[in-house]
Every structure is written in C-alpha cells, then in structure tokens.
N, C-alpha and C positions, 0 to 999 in steps of 0.2 A: 711538506703539506703533515699535518697532526693532524687523529683521528682523538676524540674523547669516548669511543666505542671501540677498543682495542680488540675487542672477541670481533668484530664487522671484519676490521681490519687483517685477521687470521684465519679467517672463515674458509675452509679449502673448498668451497664452495665458488669461487671468486678465481676462475681459470686465469681469466684474461684480465687480471687487477679489480680493481674497486668499482664496481656501479655507479658513485656517486663524483660528482664533479670533482674535477681538480682545481682544487682553489689557488689563485696566481696572490694570495696576500688573504693574510688572518689562518684560519682553520676552519674546522667543520666540525659540529657539535650532528652528532646523529641521533636520533631518537625513534624507539619502536611505536607505530600506530600500528593497532588491531583496530579491523572492525568490531562492532558490538550489535549485539541482538537486542529486540525491544521487543517485548510481547506484549499487544494489546489483550485481555483476558474480559471475554464479553459476557456476562451471565442473561441472559431472558430478558435480553435491550431489546426495547420497541420501536422498532421502527412504523413510520404511519403513515398508510395511502388512501386518498378522499378517491369518494368516486368522481367529484368532477373534474383530477387531474392526472386516474389511475399511473401513477409515479408517486412515490416517495422516496427519504432521504434520512439517513443515520449519521449522525456527525459523530466518528468516532475520535479524532484528537487534534489535539492541534501543536505542531512543530513550533520551538523557541525561535525565534528570531535570529539563527546563526549559517554559519558555511558550512552547510550538513547535505551529505553525499548518501543518497540512498542504493545499497547495491544491488538489492534485492528486496523481494517478500513469501512468507508460506501465508498461505488460508488453509484453513480447517475450520469453519463452522457449518453449524444444522438451524437453518431458518424453517418456524414453524410456522404457515400458515393461520390466520385467527378462525377459517371457518363457516365468519356468520354469514349467510344466505344471503347470496346474490354478491357475496364480500368475495375476501380469496379462499373460497371451498377449492376441495381439492385437485379438481381438474383445471383451475386456475395456472398458465400455464409463468415463470416470471424471469425477467432481463435484468440479470444481475452483475456489478461492476463497482470499482473502486476508482473516487478521482478527488482533483482537489477542486473540483467545485461539485453543489449539491445539483442533483437531478433537476433540470428545467424541463422536460421535455419527456413523454414514453418511449421513443427512441433513445436509447444511452448513445451517446458520443461525445468526441473531443475532449474537454477536460473532467466529463462526466464519468470518465474510465481510463484516466492518465495514469493511474495506478495499479489496476485490475482492468482488463480489458471484458467486454461485454461474456456473459456465461449465459446460455440457454438452458433454462430451469425448466424442461417439461415433461418431466414423471410426475402423472396424477396423483399425486398424493399430500395429504397437510405437512409432511415432516419433509423437509430436502437438503440434501447433503453440499455444500461447495467446499472442496480442494483441491487446490489450483499452487502451483508455483510460480513465480515471475518470469522466467528464464524462457528466453525464445519467441516472446509474446513480441505480435505483427505492430499492434496499435500503443502499449502500452512498456513503452522500451526503457530498459535501467542500462546505466546507471542513471540517476536523475539529481539534480543539484536543485536545494530550492530555491528562487528566483528571489524570491521578498515575503515578505509579511503579509503580502496579500495573497500568496498561494501557499499556504505553510498550513493549510487543516486537509486531512482525509476523510472523505463520506463515503459512505457504501450506501451506494444508488440503486434500488428497482426501476424495471418498467414494466409494465403488463401490455404484451403484444394486442392482448383481447381486454378490453376495459369492465369494468365493472360497476356494478348499479349500487353498492352500499360500502360505507367506509368500515377500512377495516383494519388489523396490525399485522406486523411478523413480527415473532417472538425471534433474536439473534444470540446464538450462544454459541462457544467455542471461543480460538483463538485467530492474529495473524501476527505472527513474527516479522519485523524489519530487520535488516542488516543494511545497517549504518556507518557512516565515519563522520564523526563530526571535528569540521577542521578549526573549530574556534569562533571568537566574534568576526563580525563584519565587519572591514574597515573601510 
C-alpha cells in the first residue's frame, strides 16, 4: 500500500490505522477537500409583491450544473417594506423563506422553502431583520445535493398572510453565506 500524502500516513490522530480503504491493487492519492464559503451580498434589491397575488419572489442566484453539496447557510438580511398606502405598510405581516422554486402561493411550502424554512415576520415596522442559520430546520434540511439544472436556482420568497390592495416592493439588503463542497462536473 502506498500513500502519496505521507503526512496522513504518519498522523498521530490515526490510532487504529488509516481511515482510508486498503487498496488490493495500485495505490491511493489523497487530496484535501475543504468546504467553501460563498457569500451573496445584496444591496437594496427589489422584491415586488402585487396586490393580485399577495406573494413575490426575488431570484438570488443560479448554481452551475455541477456536483455541488450545500452543507448549510447563514442568513443576515434586512427587509424594508415600501410603505405604499394599502400596500406593504408597517402593520402588514410577512412570511419569508428561501427555496429552489419561486413563490406560487401566499402559503409558502415545499420547494418554495427548501433552503430556509418559513419565518413569520410579524413586527409592526417597515424595516424587518431576518437572521437565521439552517442548522436544525425541520422542513429545509441539509446537506443538500443539487439534483440537476432544473433545481439549481435559489429564490427569496415572501407570502402575505393577509392580502394587500396596492402593488408594493420590499428592498432587501444584507448577506447570505452558503457553505458548500464542489465535487466537480457531473458524469
């Protein structure tokens, strides 16, 4: 048996031997594979909510069609309601989530919240904070492997438990950190 990574072969942490398989032919090449942090920075991005639908989406990013495993996320956003009369006034509650599909109903569910489960923002204010970690979510579980190019988008979704009667927008500012491992091209 041969190891190209000699340091791994001598590690004092390997009490019961190498954690690697023992090859019956040839040798092993060991490479360090580390998670990467991808930070998406948003600056007053506009998420439109129409009175006809009472929900809206903001497409945040499109992952490359690669073998990417998303280990988790950290979200730190400020959402500022437009404050239009009969629109997104301070008293209007927001349901917010992130998913691989754009919102298609006022009740956010399934792929509309498979990245960040629904968070109820019920504070009577125009400016709302959304700070969340994805560890321990019940509906949006990690790690997540991108299945194919059809599910490689990420959307910030908003649903309104009580409707509005005027079109309005939400300005979104802040950062979203994605912790990923890129295993290369699909075969």
